[in-house]
MDTraj code that builds the backbone (N, CA, C; nanometers):
import mdtraj as md
import numpy as np

residues = "MET ILE LEU LEU LEU PHE ILE LYS LEU LEU SER PHE VAL SER TYR LYS PRO VAL ASN SER TRP TRP TYR ILE SER LYS PHE PHE CYS TYR ALA LEU LEU GLY PHE ILE PHE ILE LYS LEU PRO ILE VAL GLN PRO LEU VAL GLU SER PHE CYS GLU MET LEU ALA ASN ALA THR TYR TYR VAL THR TYR LEU PHE ASP ASN SER VAL LYS ILE GLN LYS THR VAL ILE PHE ARG LYS SER ALA TYR ALA VAL ASP VAL SER LYS ALA CYS SER ALA LEU GLY TYR VAL VAL ILE LEU PHE SER ALA ILE LEU ALA TYR PRO THR LYS LEU ARG LYS LYS VAL ARG LEU LEU LEU GLU ALA PHE LEU PHE ILE GLN VAL LEU ASN VAL ILE ARG ILE THR SER LEU LEU TYR ALA ARG SER LEU LEU ASP MET GLN GLN PHE ASN PHE ILE HIS GLU GLN LEU TRP ILE TYR ILE PHE LEU LEU ALA VAL CYS SER PHE PHE ILE PHE LYS VAL CYS GLN PHE LYS ALA ARG ARG LEU ILE ASN ILE ASN PHE LEU".split()
xyz = np.array([
    [-2.5535, 3.2569, 15.7998],
    [-2.4643, 3.3544, 15.8025],
    [-2.4312, 3.4566, 15.6750],
    [-2.4096, 3.3897, 15.5719],
    [-2.3849, 3.4884, 15.4363],
    [-2.5294, 3.5499, 15.4180],
    [-2.6128, 3.5117, 15.4041],
    [-2.7536, 3.5333, 15.3925],
    [-2.7542, 3.6796, 15.4930],
    [-2.7734, 3.7116, 15.6290],
    [-2.7231, 3.8240, 15.6672],
    [-2.6094, 3.8770, 15.6281],
    [-2.5480, 3.8631, 15.6183],
    [-2.4032, 3.9649, 15.5551],
    [-2.4806, 4.0345, 15.3934],
    [-2.5673, 3.9359, 15.3382],
    [-2.5963, 3.9785, 15.2131],
    [-2.7342, 4.0931, 15.2329],
    [-2.8512, 4.0376, 15.3184],
    [-2.9449, 4.1357, 15.3992],
    [-2.8636, 4.2974, 15.4724],
    [-2.7956, 4.3017, 15.5250],
    [-2.7290, 4.4365, 15.6056],
    [-2.6809, 4.4924, 15.4482],
    [-2.5826, 4.4368, 15.3395],
    [-2.5043, 4.5081, 15.2380],
    [-2.6659, 4.5555, 15.1611],
    [-2.8004, 4.5236, 15.1663],
    [-2.8688, 4.5258, 15.0876],
    [-2.9595, 4.6976, 15.1445],
    [-2.9303, 4.6511, 15.3332],
    [-3.0138, 4.7673, 15.3637],
    [-2.8919, 4.8778, 15.3764],
    [-2.7619, 4.8498, 15.3300],
    [-2.6993, 4.9838, 15.3231],
    [-2.7236, 4.9988, 15.1480],
    [-2.7090, 4.9318, 15.0884],
    [-2.7458, 5.0444, 14.9346],
    [-2.8838, 5.0452, 14.9182],
    [-2.9863, 5.0221, 14.9518],
    [-3.0662, 5.0516, 14.9666],
    [-3.1376, 5.1954, 15.0155],
    [-3.2596, 5.2582, 14.9635],
    [-3.3202, 5.3646, 14.9943],
    [-3.3937, 5.3723, 15.1051],
    [-3.4424, 5.2190, 15.1466],
    [-3.5213, 5.2164, 15.2444],
    [-3.4680, 5.0859, 15.3437],
    [-3.4749, 5.0943, 15.4639],
    [-3.4238, 5.0385, 15.5231],
    [-3.4829, 4.8792, 15.5534],
    [-3.3941, 4.7935, 15.5859],
    [-3.4624, 4.6638, 15.5263],
    [-3.4639, 4.5587, 15.6063],
    [-3.5743, 4.5591, 15.6905],
    [-3.6165, 4.4315, 15.7907],
    [-3.5535, 4.3641, 15.7779],
    [-3.5046, 4.2821, 15.8355],
    [-3.3965, 4.1404, 15.8151],
    [-3.4471, 4.0432, 15.8107],
    [-3.6191, 3.9940, 15.8939],
    [-3.6236, 3.8833, 15.9365],
    [-3.7722, 3.9063, 15.8378],
    [-3.7926, 3.9683, 15.8249],
    [-3.9438, 4.0323, 15.7247],
    [-3.8596, 3.9951, 15.6032],
    [-3.7640, 4.0519, 15.5353],
    [-3.7172, 4.0248, 15.4105],
    [-3.6908, 3.8902, 15.3794],
    [-3.6373, 3.8315, 15.4764],
    [-3.6165, 3.6653, 15.4631],
    [-3.7107, 3.5813, 15.4303],
    [-3.7855, 3.5899, 15.5621],
    [-3.9309, 3.5421, 15.5065],
    [-3.9896, 3.5278, 15.4019],
    [-3.9985, 3.6840, 15.3789],
    [-4.0614, 3.6334, 15.2196],
    [-3.9780, 3.5517, 15.1659],
    [-3.8516, 3.6158, 15.1518],
    [-3.7555, 3.5539, 15.0397],
    [-3.8050, 3.4353, 15.0497],
    [-3.7862, 3.3347, 15.1558],
    [-3.7981, 3.1915, 15.1445],
    [-3.9448, 3.1470, 15.1306],
    [-4.0699, 3.2483, 15.1591],
    [-4.1445, 3.1720, 15.0886],
    [-4.1887, 3.1889, 14.9413],
    [-4.1432, 3.2866, 14.9421],
    [-4.1767, 3.2443, 14.7417],
    [-4.0600, 3.1638, 14.7184],
    [-3.9462, 3.1883, 14.7564],
    [-3.8603, 3.1161, 14.6672],
    [-3.9085, 2.9341, 14.7185],
    [-3.9936, 2.8964, 14.8187],
    [-4.0570, 2.7570, 14.8511],
    [-4.1405, 2.7558, 14.7360],
    [-4.2467, 2.8555, 14.7621],
    [-4.3414, 2.8143, 14.6387],
    [-4.3138, 2.8096, 14.5066],
    [-4.2017, 2.8956, 14.4381],
    [-4.1385, 2.8661, 14.3292],
    [-4.0832, 2.7731, 14.3276],
    [-4.0290, 2.6836, 14.4018],
    [-3.9801, 2.5840, 14.3896],
    [-4.0608, 2.4332, 14.4071],
    [-4.2037, 2.4448, 14.4680],
    [-4.2671, 2.3569, 14.4845],
    [-4.3591, 2.3690, 14.2985],
    [-4.3578, 2.5116, 14.2419],
    [-4.4269, 2.5404, 14.1394],
    [-4.3896, 2.4692, 14.0282],
    [-4.2622, 2.4721, 14.0063],
    [-4.1682, 2.4196, 13.9090],
    [-4.1734, 2.2653, 13.8993],
    [-4.2178, 2.2062, 14.0670],
    [-4.1556, 2.0704, 14.0026],
    [-4.3068, 1.9681, 13.9935],
    [-4.4157, 2.0822, 14.0054],
    [-4.5704, 2.0169, 13.9632],
    [-4.5838, 1.9420, 13.8634],
    [-4.6437, 1.7971, 13.8433],
    [-4.6451, 1.7677, 13.7482],
    [-4.7241, 1.8555, 13.6332],
    [-4.8428, 1.8955, 13.6715],
    [-4.9110, 1.9939, 13.5245],
    [-4.7976, 2.0927, 13.4345],
    [-4.7098, 2.1195, 13.5495],
    [-4.6067, 2.2263, 13.4759],
    [-4.4749, 2.1498, 13.4436],
    [-4.4769, 2.0299, 13.4519],
    [-4.3685, 1.9466, 13.3845],
    [-4.3521, 2.0073, 13.2517],
    [-4.4685, 1.9550, 13.1500],
    [-4.4668, 1.9650, 12.9755],
    [-4.4445, 2.0993, 12.9668],
    [-4.4580, 2.2110, 13.0488],
    [-4.4208, 2.3315, 13.0099],
    [-4.3220, 2.4088, 13.0468],
    [-4.2051, 2.2979, 13.1416],
    [-4.0441, 2.3001, 13.1171],
    [-3.9737, 2.2193, 13.0584],
    [-4.0794, 2.1017, 12.9645],
    [-3.9638, 2.0188, 12.8583],
    [-4.0172, 2.1625, 12.7781],
    [-4.0903, 2.1890, 12.7101],
    [-4.1360, 2.3003, 12.5714],
    [-3.9948, 2.3965, 12.6050],
    [-3.9966, 2.4504, 12.7559],
    [-3.8855, 2.5895, 12.7463],
    [-3.7153, 2.4843, 12.7339],
    [-3.7386, 2.4050, 12.7573],
    [-3.6075, 2.3335, 12.7409],
    [-3.6162, 2.3480, 12.5560],
    [-3.6217, 2.2647, 12.5192],
    [-3.7230, 2.2958, 12.3412],
    [-3.5993, 2.3993, 12.3245],
    [-3.7124, 2.5156, 12.3939],
    [-3.6800, 2.6536, 12.2761],
    [-3.5601, 2.7041, 12.3206],
    [-3.5066, 2.6520, 12.4326],
    [-3.3749, 2.6438, 12.5339],
    [-3.2975, 2.6227, 12.3809],
    [-3.2738, 2.5015, 12.3668],
    [-3.2088, 2.4043, 12.3087],
    [-3.1874, 2.4788, 12.1722],
    [-3.3335, 2.5002, 12.1026],
    [-3.3226, 2.6038, 11.9370],
    [-3.2593, 2.7605, 11.9862],
    [-3.2581, 2.8377, 12.0797],
    [-3.2067, 2.9269, 12.0945],
    [-3.0556, 2.8953, 12.1108],
    [-2.9894, 2.7816, 12.1933],
    [-2.8592, 2.7922, 12.1949],
    [-2.8025, 2.7369, 12.0456],
    [-2.8954, 2.6495, 11.9862],
    [-2.8633, 2.6038, 11.8159],
    [-2.8221, 2.7053, 11.7251],
    [-2.9487, 2.8338, 11.7433],
    [-2.9201, 2.9259, 11.6140],
    [-2.8266, 3.0152, 11.6756],
    [-2.7769, 3.0853, 11.7902],
    [-2.6445, 3.1100, 11.8201],
    [-2.5064, 3.0389, 11.8336],
    [-2.5455, 2.9310, 11.8200],
    [-2.4021, 2.8612, 11.8071],
    [-2.3670, 2.8522, 11.6677],
    [-2.4982, 2.8073, 11.5933],
    [-2.5052, 2.7755, 11.4366],
    [-2.4338, 2.9494, 11.3582],
    [-2.4432, 3.0551, 11.4221],
    [-2.3478, 3.1806, 11.3664],
    [-2.2138, 3.1527, 11.3603],
    [-2.1922, 3.0743, 11.4956],
    [-1.9848, 3.1044, 11.4393],
    [-1.9774, 2.9476, 11.4141],
    [-2.0355, 2.8327, 11.4300],
    [-2.0178, 2.7278, 11.3783],
    [-2.0956, 2.6468, 11.3336],
    [-2.0936, 2.6623, 11.1947],
    [-2.2252, 2.5692, 11.1023],
    [-2.1996, 2.4209, 11.1085],
    [-2.1142, 2.3710, 11.2086],
    [-2.1012, 2.1924, 11.2362],
    [-2.2096, 2.1857, 11.3393],
    [-2.2636, 2.2249, 11.3827],
    [-2.3535, 2.1699, 11.5135],
    [-2.4565, 2.1367, 11.4671],
    [-2.5674, 2.0762, 11.5323],
    [-2.7071, 2.0277, 11.4534],
    [-2.7519, 1.9951, 11.5819],
    [-2.9274, 1.9681, 11.5774],
    [-3.0119, 1.9924, 11.6854],
    [-3.1035, 1.8576, 11.6527],
    [-3.1230, 1.7884, 11.7626],
    [-3.2203, 1.6970, 11.7150],
    [-3.3306, 1.7172, 11.8329],
    [-3.4275, 1.7662, 11.8661],
    [-3.5299, 1.7832, 11.9822],
    [-3.4372, 1.8804, 12.1049],
    [-3.3945, 1.8406, 12.2456],
    [-3.3256, 1.8934, 12.2915],
    [-3.1390, 1.8957, 12.3020],
    [-3.1365, 1.7635, 12.2205],
    [-2.9527, 1.7518, 12.1933],
    [-2.8909, 1.8519, 12.0939],
    [-2.7878, 1.8884, 12.1157],
    [-2.7282, 1.9909, 12.0536],
    [-2.5874, 1.9182, 12.0355],
    [-2.5395, 1.8792, 11.8825],
    [-2.4634, 1.7662, 11.8082],
    [-2.3165, 1.8685, 11.7931],
    [-2.2344, 1.8401, 11.7993],
    [-2.1045, 1.9146, 11.7299],
    [-2.0458, 1.8229, 11.6591],
    [-1.9931, 1.8191, 11.5432],
    [-1.9039, 1.7505, 11.4299],
    [-1.9536, 1.6286, 11.4549],
    [-2.0924, 1.5717, 11.4861],
    [-2.1558, 1.4668, 11.4827],
    [-2.1083, 1.3598, 11.6207],
    [-2.0245, 1.3941, 11.6868],
    [-1.9272, 1.3069, 11.7557],
    [-1.9432, 1.3523, 11.9302],
    [-1.9753, 1.4698, 11.9305],
    [-2.0084, 1.5459, 12.0541],
    [-2.1590, 1.6253, 12.0765],
    [-2.2515, 1.5834, 12.1721],
    [-2.3124, 1.6177, 12.2159],
    [-2.3614, 1.6663, 12.3792],
    [-2.4731, 1.7618, 12.3780],
    [-2.4927, 1.8040, 12.5136],
    [-2.6176, 1.8258, 12.4903],
    [-2.7096, 1.7331, 12.5837],
    [-2.8622, 1.7354, 12.5845],
    [-2.8967, 1.8161, 12.6982],
    [-2.9857, 1.9301, 12.6361],
    [-3.0458, 2.0641, 12.7151],
    [-3.2004, 1.9626, 12.8107],
    [-3.1442, 1.9317, 12.9362],
    [-3.2809, 1.8535, 13.0173],
    [-3.3420, 1.9185, 13.1062],
    [-3.4077, 1.9167, 13.1832],
    [-3.4685, 1.9736, 13.2344],
    [-3.3751, 2.0763, 13.3519],
    [-3.2877, 1.9927, 13.4149],
    [-3.1859, 2.0600, 13.5135],
    [-3.0967, 2.1791, 13.4284],
    [-3.0813, 2.1794, 13.3340],
    [-3.0423, 2.3095, 13.2370],
    [-3.0634, 2.4502, 13.2113],
    [-3.2544, 2.4098, 13.2433],
    [-3.3380, 2.5215, 13.2441],
    [-3.2865, 2.6237, 13.2690],
    [-3.1768, 2.6332, 13.4019],
    [-3.1737, 2.7659, 13.4939],
    [-3.3086, 2.8254, 13.5448],
    [-3.4175, 2.7262, 13.5721],
    [-3.5550, 2.8014, 13.6345],
    [-3.5018, 2.8091, 13.7966],
    [-3.4143, 2.7238, 13.8661],
    [-3.3862, 2.7261, 13.9655],
    [-3.3118, 2.8879, 13.9978],
    [-3.2302, 2.8936, 13.9496],
    [-3.1557, 3.0288, 13.9469],
    [-3.3033, 3.1521, 13.9109],
    [-3.3641, 3.1370, 13.8499],
    [-3.4795, 3.2043, 13.8042],
    [-3.5783, 3.2253, 13.9503],
    [-3.5919, 3.1149, 13.9859],
    [-3.6464, 3.1071, 14.0977],
    [-3.6540, 3.1846, 14.2323],
    [-3.4892, 3.1679, 14.2363],
    [-3.3912, 3.2208, 14.3441],
    [-3.3748, 3.4051, 14.3417],
    [-3.3902, 3.4113, 14.2287],
    [-3.3959, 3.5812, 14.1500],
    [-3.4981, 3.6487, 14.1482],
    [-3.5565, 3.5903, 14.1589],
    [-3.7685, 3.5931, 14.1533],
    [-3.7798, 3.6337, 14.2910],
    [-3.7498, 3.5549, 14.3774],
    [-3.7872, 3.5418, 14.4831],
    [-3.6746, 3.7003, 14.5511],
    [-3.6014, 3.6989, 14.5415],
    [-3.5493, 3.8034, 14.6092],
    [-3.5880, 3.9167, 14.5473],
    [-3.6498, 3.9500, 14.4246],
    [-3.7304, 4.0575, 14.3521],
    [-3.8402, 4.0921, 14.4454],
    [-3.9050, 3.9984, 14.4230],
    [-4.0543, 3.9693, 14.4960],
    [-4.0630, 4.0238, 14.6602],
    [-3.9539, 4.0014, 14.6622],
    [-3.9786, 4.0215, 14.8513],
    [-3.8392, 4.1797, 14.8847],
    [-3.8166, 4.2104, 14.7818],
    [-3.7570, 4.3761, 14.8292],
    [-3.8848, 4.4302, 14.7878],
    [-3.8590, 4.5813, 14.9065],
    [-3.9819, 4.6523, 14.8905],
    [-3.9437, 4.7236, 14.8295],
    [-3.9948, 4.7295, 14.7047],
    [-3.9932, 4.8657, 14.5737],
    [-4.1577, 4.8444, 14.5342],
    [-4.1645, 4.9424, 14.4324],
    [-4.2912, 4.9619, 14.3672],
    [-4.3421, 4.8367, 14.2572],
    [-4.4251, 4.8022, 14.2752],
    [-4.4947, 4.7002, 14.1686],
    [-4.4226, 4.6952, 14.0116],
    [-4.4171, 4.8075, 13.9440],
    [-4.4318, 4.8351, 13.8407],
    [-4.2605, 4.7824, 13.7909],
    [-4.1634, 4.8956, 13.9430],
    [-4.0206, 4.8110, 13.8998],
    [-4.0019, 4.6879, 13.9147],
    [-4.0937, 4.6052, 14.0412],
    [-4.0627, 4.5065, 14.0301],
    [-4.0910, 4.4121, 13.9117],
    [-4.1733, 4.4343, 13.8377],
    [-4.2624, 4.3355, 13.6818],
    [-4.1055, 4.3925, 13.6008],
    [-4.0505, 4.5066, 13.5759],
    [-3.9773, 4.4893, 13.4853],
    [-3.8393, 4.4569, 13.5776],
    [-3.7788, 4.4162, 13.6768],
    [-3.6739, 4.4005, 13.7465],
    [-3.7052, 4.1914, 13.7026],
    [-3.8326, 4.1542, 13.7126],
    [-3.8521, 4.0175, 13.6801],
    [-3.7967, 3.9810, 13.5709],
    [-3.8686, 4.0727, 13.4452],
    [-3.8542, 4.0533, 13.3043],
    [-3.6903, 4.0407, 13.2711],
    [-3.6632, 4.1465, 13.3356],
    [-3.4594, 4.1764, 13.3353],
    [-3.4092, 4.0947, 13.3512],
    [-3.4518, 4.0155, 13.4672],
    [-3.3828, 3.8744, 13.5732],
    [-3.3967, 3.7621, 13.4626],
    [-3.5348, 3.7578, 13.4289],
    [-3.5140, 3.6342, 13.3123],
    [-3.4522, 3.6504, 13.1634],
    [-3.4988, 3.7601, 13.1447],
    [-3.3674, 3.7538, 12.9833],
    [-3.2265, 3.7665, 13.0298],
    [-3.1512, 3.8215, 13.1424],
    [-3.0384, 3.8053, 13.1992],
    [-3.0007, 3.6623, 13.2240],
    [-3.0695, 3.5945, 13.2723],
    [-3.0447, 3.3923, 13.3211],
    [-3.0356, 3.3578, 13.1721],
    [-3.1444, 3.3541, 13.1160],
    [-3.1232, 3.2829, 13.0385],
    [-3.0164, 3.3039, 12.8931],
    [-2.9780, 3.4399, 12.8848],
    [-2.8494, 3.5006, 12.7659],
    [-2.7632, 3.4072, 12.8193],
    [-2.6990, 3.4150, 12.9790],
    [-2.6264, 3.3680, 13.0417],
    [-2.6328, 3.1750, 13.0199],
    [-2.7275, 3.1510, 13.0094],
    [-2.7627, 2.9930, 13.0122],
    [-2.7296, 2.9964, 12.8982],
    [-2.7574, 3.0441, 12.7863],
    [-2.7493, 3.0256, 12.6671],
    [-2.5688, 2.9951, 12.5878],
    [-2.4962, 3.1307, 12.6904],
    [-2.3544, 3.1219, 12.6964],
    [-2.3280, 2.9698, 12.7244],
    [-2.3588, 2.9214, 12.8689],
    [-2.3442, 2.8147, 12.9622],
    [-2.3691, 2.6975, 12.8865],
    [-2.4640, 2.6616, 12.8129],
    [-2.4438, 2.5647, 12.7367],
    [-2.3601, 2.5252, 12.5979],
    [-2.3543, 2.6612, 12.5231],
    [-2.2978, 2.6402, 12.4589],
    [-2.1573, 2.6406, 12.4596],
    [-2.1004, 2.7100, 12.5777],
    [-1.9691, 2.6809, 12.6507],
    [-1.9571, 2.4788, 12.6493],
    [-2.0752, 2.4928, 12.7132],
    [-2.0425, 2.3202, 12.7603],
    [-2.0639, 2.2211, 12.6213],
    [-2.1118, 2.2516, 12.5657],
    [-2.0783, 2.2134, 12.4261],
    [-1.9516, 2.1996, 12.3343],
    [-1.8418, 2.3043, 12.3639],
    [-1.7626, 2.3334, 12.3123],
    [-1.6190, 2.2451, 12.4186],
    [-1.6801, 2.2721, 12.5461],
    [-1.6234, 2.2115, 12.6331],
    [-1.5930, 2.0783, 12.6157],
    [-1.6880, 1.9930, 12.5918],
    [-1.6881, 1.8474, 12.5808],
    [-1.6634, 1.7574, 12.4436],
    [-1.6650, 1.8726, 12.3400],
    [-1.5687, 1.8323, 12.2377],
    [-1.3943, 1.8647, 12.2407],
    [-1.3772, 1.9651, 12.3377],
    [-1.2156, 1.9710, 12.3569],
    [-1.2023, 1.9014, 12.4337],
    [-1.2066, 1.9427, 12.5839],
    [-1.1515, 1.8095, 12.6891],
    [-1.2204, 1.6989, 12.7555],
    [-1.1458, 1.6432, 12.8227],
    [-1.1699, 1.4859, 12.8578],
    [-1.2939, 1.5178, 13.0026],
    [-1.3238, 1.3689, 13.0040],
    [-1.4810, 1.4110, 13.0928],
    [-1.4530, 1.4262, 13.1913],
    [-1.3230, 1.4302, 13.2492],
    [-1.3099, 1.4963, 13.4475],
    [-1.3279, 1.6544, 13.3950],
    [-1.2449, 1.6841, 13.3060],
    [-1.2378, 1.8380, 13.2960],
    [-1.4313, 1.8958, 13.2768],
    [-1.4558, 1.8496, 13.1933],
    [-1.6125, 1.8740, 13.1539],
    [-1.6949, 1.8579, 13.2677],
    [-1.7163, 1.6910, 13.3293],
    [-1.7794, 1.7600, 13.4668],
    [-1.8105, 1.8489, 13.5778],
    [-1.6235, 1.8976, 13.5980],
    [-1.5877, 2.0106, 13.6664],
    [-1.6602, 2.1083, 13.6327],
    [-1.6518, 2.1727, 13.4910],
    [-1.6899, 2.2435, 13.4564],
    [-1.8386, 2.2569, 13.4771],
    [-1.9023, 2.1756, 13.3729],
    [-2.0049, 2.1594, 13.4001],
    [-2.0958, 2.1618, 13.5323],
    [-2.0191, 2.0719, 13.6617],
    [-2.1418, 2.0638, 13.7982],
    [-2.0128, 2.1673, 13.8546],
    [-1.9380, 2.2375, 13.8654],
    [-1.8752, 2.3252, 13.9776],
    [-1.9012, 2.4398, 13.9278],
    [-1.8054, 2.4776, 13.8421],
    [-1.7895, 2.5844, 13.7882],
    [-1.8593, 2.6927, 13.7623],
    [-1.9688, 2.6016, 13.6332],
    [-2.1084, 2.6967, 13.6170],
    [-2.1800, 2.7422, 13.7504],
    [-2.1900, 2.6336, 13.8391],
    [-2.3186, 2.7143, 13.9638],
    [-2.2774, 2.7609, 14.0018],
    [-2.1204, 2.8007, 14.0260],
    [-2.0500, 2.9127, 14.0849],
    [-2.0839, 3.0620, 14.0101],
    [-2.0740, 3.0366, 13.8898],
    [-2.0675, 3.1448, 13.8018],
    [-2.2016, 3.2284, 13.7847],
    [-2.3577, 3.1338, 13.8058],
    [-2.4740, 3.1752, 13.8068],
    [-2.4717, 3.2049, 13.9247],
    [-2.4562, 3.1480, 14.0693],
    [-2.4688, 3.2347, 14.2143],
    [-2.4125, 3.3504, 14.1761],
    [-2.2917, 3.3574, 14.1296],
    [-2.2859, 3.5069, 14.1579],
    [-2.2898, 3.6397, 14.0378],
    [-2.3302, 3.5344, 13.9413],
    [-2.4032, 3.6419, 13.8401],
    [-2.5321, 3.6768, 13.8937],
    [-2.5858, 3.5863, 13.9854],
    [-2.7633, 3.6317, 14.0688],
    [-2.7462, 3.7673, 14.1539],
    [-2.6713, 3.6831, 14.2776],
    [-2.6480, 3.8036, 14.3642],
    [-2.5697, 3.9340, 14.3413],
    [-2.4668, 3.9149, 14.2271],
    [-2.4477, 4.0824, 14.1515],
    [-2.5981, 4.1020, 14.0855],
    [-2.6783, 4.0750, 13.9737],
    [-2.7390, 4.1260, 13.9038],
    [-2.8407, 4.2165, 14.0042],
    [-2.8838, 4.1129, 14.1161],
    [-2.9741, 4.1840, 14.2050],
    [-2.9220, 4.3015, 14.2815],
    [-2.7855, 4.2930, 14.3284],
    [-2.7241, 4.4482, 14.3848],
    [-2.7396, 4.5197, 14.2862],
    [-2.6950, 4.4909, 14.1944],
    [-2.6520, 4.6193, 14.0785],
    [-2.8027, 4.6912, 14.0797],
    [-2.8687, 4.6144, 14.0756],
    [-3.0411, 4.6850, 14.0573],
    [-3.0970, 4.7597, 14.1789],
    [-3.0488, 4.6686, 14.2691],
    [-3.0914, 4.7848, 14.3811],
    [-3.0167, 4.9141, 14.4212],
    [-2.8616, 4.9103, 14.3753],
    [-2.7839, 5.0406, 14.3374],
    [-2.8427, 5.1465, 14.2889],
    [-2.8845, 5.0735, 14.1564],
    [-2.9475, 5.1216, 14.0308],
    [-3.0798, 5.2681, 14.0877],
    [-3.1470, 5.1303, 14.1376],
    [-3.2774, 5.2279, 14.2556],
    [-3.2175, 5.3439, 14.3164],
    [-3.1158, 5.2871, 14.4070],
    [-3.0991, 5.4148, 14.5017],
    [-3.0494, 5.5273, 14.4116],
    [-2.9644, 5.5314, 14.3432],
    [-2.9209, 5.5861, 14.2619],
    [-2.9814, 5.6830, 14.1957],
    [-3.1182, 5.6553, 14.1178],
    [-3.2128, 5.7419, 14.0571],
    [-3.2712, 5.8014, 14.1791],
    [-3.3283, 5.7173, 14.2873],
    [-3.3420, 5.8458, 14.3910],
    [-3.3613, 5.9278, 14.3709],
    [-3.1974, 5.9174, 14.3964],
    [-3.0691, 6.0285, 14.5003],
    [-3.0915, 6.1202, 14.3670],
    [-3.0958, 6.1023, 14.2788],
    [-3.0436, 6.1973, 14.1424],
    [-3.1973, 6.2774, 14.1499],
    [-3.3162, 6.1872, 14.1476],
    [-3.4488, 6.3038, 14.1798],
    [-3.4131, 6.3579, 14.2680],
    [-3.4051, 6.3121, 14.4134],
    [-3.4108, 6.3926, 14.4838],
    [-3.3590, 6.5161, 14.4911],
    [-3.1883, 6.5104, 14.4203],
    [-3.1402, 6.6335, 14.4082],
    [-3.1856, 6.7272, 14.3089],
    [-3.2365, 6.7026, 14.1794],
    [-3.2370, 6.7837, 14.0933],
    [-3.4116, 6.8634, 14.1050],
    [-3.4628, 6.8151, 14.2801],
    [-3.6374, 6.8353, 14.2520],
    [-3.5871, 6.9521, 14.3091],
])
top = md.Topology()
chain = top.add_chain()
for i, resn in enumerate(residues, 1):
    res = top.add_residue(resn, chain, resSeq=i)
    for name in ("N", "CA", "C"):
        top.add_atom(name, md.element.get_by_symbol(name[0]), res)
traj = md.Trajectory(xyz[None], top)
C-alpha cells in the first residue's frame, strides 16, 4: 500500500509517466541482487574494510569537537569508559542498496543515474557518520534503555525518511530542470 502510494507520488512529480508494475519489479530485482551481493562471502572483507574506514571517518569528525575520543580498529571510545563498535550492520549498506535500487529502476538517463548514485552514497554515509557520533554520545550520556531506543528504532526511521526524501527531492529536481529547459527554449 505504501509502495503504491510512493509510486503514484513519483508519477506525479516525474516528467515521464511511471509504469507502476514495471518500476516496482525492477526495484525489487535490483534490491534483491544488491542484498545478495553484500552478503556474499567474497564481499565480506570489503565490507569489513569499509566499516574500518567509516569508523576512522567518524573518529576524525568527532575528534574535531572532542579530543577525548580514541579509536581501536572499529571501536570508538569516549573518555575510555564508553565505546561504540562500528560493525557490519552499522555500515548503512542496506539503505544504500534500497536507494540505489530506486535510482537504477527510475527511468532517466544513465549519466544522471551515475551522478545520483554518487550523491546518494555520500549522503547516506555523511548521515551515517552523524548517526555513529550521536550514538557515541548517547551511550555516554543516557542509560542503556534510552540508548537502545535511539539505536534500534529512532535512527532506523530517520534513515528511511532520509532515503525516501532524498529520492523524491532529486526526482523533483529533475522535473524542475526539465521544465526550466523547456520554458527557456
